[in-house]
Phi, psi and omega in degrees: 000320182306330189244013183304314181295321173301317186289320179299322179294325184278342184279071188297328180271354173068027180266002178084009182224129177273108170274169184300323181290330175288318174302314182294326176295328180277326188268316190268327186055226185256013184283326181202155188267146180294335179289339179277151181301320178301318179299312181297320178298315181293323182289317177299323177297314183297319180295319178296320175297317180289332178273359182067028182261153171297150182294126184294350177267002188294332187292338175285359185231151176298134164284168176303313183295320177294324174295317184294317179295321180296314177295322176299319174301316178297321178292322175298321180287332183230065191293332178285339183247351185232130165250128177260135188218130171271123181279349184155187177243147172277179183287340176266005174088015181269149175283140173261097191276144175225141172255120170267120183247113183185159175296120183076038187299328184286349179255201178276120175241021188288352175281349181266158178292129184259143172221140174253132182235120182238150176227153169065051165293317185259120192304322190279355186261079192294324182295342181283354170274323183292317182303307181298322177297322176298316175305317179290320173291321179300331175281304186289321179290341182233043186287351182271351179287149181308317183301311185284329174300320176294318176302312186289329180282323187261343186239161176239103186254124174252127186234121175245103185293322185231096177288331188237071181299316181301311181291325182298311178296324175303313183295326179292326197247336188226310184218105193282356182254010178292140188243323191270184166282194187237024180285125177296136181252112187284327179220154176275190185288341171268013179073008179272146182296143177215150175264008182290160185229135166095155177231139172288105191299327185278004176241007188256002189282138175189132186269010182086355180278119178300337179284351181253010184306328182305331180301318183270322180225114177291155179299138178097354179260122185265132181304135173073010184243113178275349185291334181246018178293143171286158187292340182267355184211161187211150166269005182267114181303344181260000179282150180293338183251028177302125183278352183097164183294330174201165183288139186066027179280340183269142181303327182290320178291313179304316179300319182286326177292321177299321178293309186291322185276341183263003183234087185306335184285351182282122189250349183191161178231128168255111191244120181276138170228163183239056180215129158105342184052049182234144167258112185253143174231154180299160357278161173246347183261352184204156179275353169302135177289142177290152175300334176269011190303323179298325176292311177303316181292328178288324174291316181296325174298321174296316177296318179305314182294322180289336182264010180059039166093029171305152176295148176240121183209160168298138184296335184295340180293332179274000000 
């Protein structure tokens, strides 16, 4: 019932049945062919979504429970290098797990240079759970190599494989195209009741400093007014890019802000998303170059070489 109007529009021959070619025309456009494996997978995924069935590809990725079990096993196997910490709870009661990876991890490692690596801000981006987990394994399973010994000795690495566990599990079991978290929203930004659910966590960041409000809401964007919204974010609670009732309103975002802002040794964040084969660096809110642009480009070019030539660009371009 939720997708009945969509289905009627897609049923171009009006026979009351959606065949693969009708779904492909609506979902794929000219981006990929139904003859390609990728196209077939996307069509099957969309059909499952419309039928309210779990995504058939879910078995190929860690569930939240499987991820949780795996990181507990890693912490037990590497007690000198791993400290497991819950940064907080989601609205549905799941832990936001972080692994601190460093030599002497159970003690104070705040004198070392800190880096945060995050996955799955956006619920439907499943591969971004796998990438941070692989990084953890690459270091811990090979900790005797000179490169990893140096990393463990000199750095404090924080890895959060699933920032958005509620949304992630919802995509695996009910709606594989869901993007936001799953917190019920009682009112919109104007205080009016709403039955909408979820905030785009990647649009909700703000550290509370009035001088940094532009990170959450650009100048010229009026609170609660969708007519002047910029294309990348919205005041509409039903939008995929809803920024939330106020900056830092979501428990997942608050957990990350508390980690990153309360540890002065943390010098950077690497955030995984699964769109575009692109390496993005700040700024994202303006075309003005960051004072650190030269450094970002230097690091980005090394990442570009390691990724076999992904595009490198300032994130405002996306």
